[in-house]
C-alpha positions in Angstrom: -14.3 3.9 7.5 -13.5 2.9 3.9 -10.4 0.8 3.0 -8.0 2.1 0.5 -6.5 -0.6 -1.7 -3.5 0.4 -3.8 -4.1 -0.4 -7.4 -2.4 0.6 -10.6 -4.5 1.5 -13.6 -3.6 2.5 -17.2 -5.6 4.5 -19.7 -6.4 2.5 -22.8 -8.4 4.5 -25.4 -9.9 6.7 -22.7 -10.9 3.7 -20.5 -9.2 2.9 -17.2 -7.9 -0.7 -17.1 -6.7 -2.3 -13.8 -3.2 -3.5 -14.2 -2.3 -4.5 -10.6 -3.7 -4.6 -7.1 -1.9 -4.8 -3.8 -3.6 -6.9 -1.1 -2.3 -6.2 2.4 -2.0 -9.1 4.8 -4.8 -10.2 7.0 -4.2 -11.4 10.5 -7.2 -13.7 10.6 -9.1 -12.1 13.4 -12.4 -11.5 11.6 -11.6 -13.2 8.2 -9.2 -15.9 7.2 -5.5 -15.0 7.6 -3.6 -14.2 4.3 -0.1 -13.0 3.5 0.3 -9.8 1.5 0.3 -10.2 -2.2 0.5 -8.3 -5.5 -2.0 -9.4 -8.1 -0.9 -8.5 -11.6 -3.4 -8.8 -14.4 -2.6 -9.9 -18.0 -2.7 -6.3 -19.2 0.3 -5.5 -17.0 2.5 -8.5 -17.8 4.6 -6.6 -20.3 5.7 -4.1 -17.6 6.2 -6.5 -14.7 9.4 -4.9 -13.4 7.9 -1.4 -13.4 4.8 -2.6 -11.5 6.8 -4.3 -8.8 9.2 -1.4 -8.3 6.2 1.0 -8.2 4.4 -0.9 -5.5 7.6 -1.3 -3.4 8.0 2.4 -3.6 4.4 3.3 -2.6 4.5 0.8 0.3 7.7 2.5 1.5 6.0 5.9 1.3 3.0 4.5 3.3 5.2 3.0 6.0 7.2 6.3 6.3 4.0 8.3 6.6 2.7 5.8 9.2 5.9 6.0 11.2 5.8 9.9 11.1 2.3 9.8 12.5 3.4 7.5 15.3 6.2 9.8 16.2 3.9 12.8 16.4 1.6 10.8 18.7 4.4 9.6 21.0 6.3 12.9 21.2 4.3 14.4 24.1 5.0 11.3 26.1 8.7 11.2 25.6 11.1 12.4 28.3 12.3 15.3 26.1 9.0 16.2 24.6 7.5 18.1 27.6 6.9 21.8 27.8 
């Protein structure tokens, strides 16, 4: 299974340039533990506020989607979710 890493790219003269990458936290089970971080490259420094707001928004969408999936899984096991 592949890992999806949220990243922001911009088109500069027909070439995609990475502006920022979000690194999710690591718990340290297989690799070293690491807190979540947002790496912003020099090409994105002029739009720092926009990058931070964008990544906060996509992280909220990801968590909302994750919570909806958990609710669907748990619904058959709830007291009111039976046939």
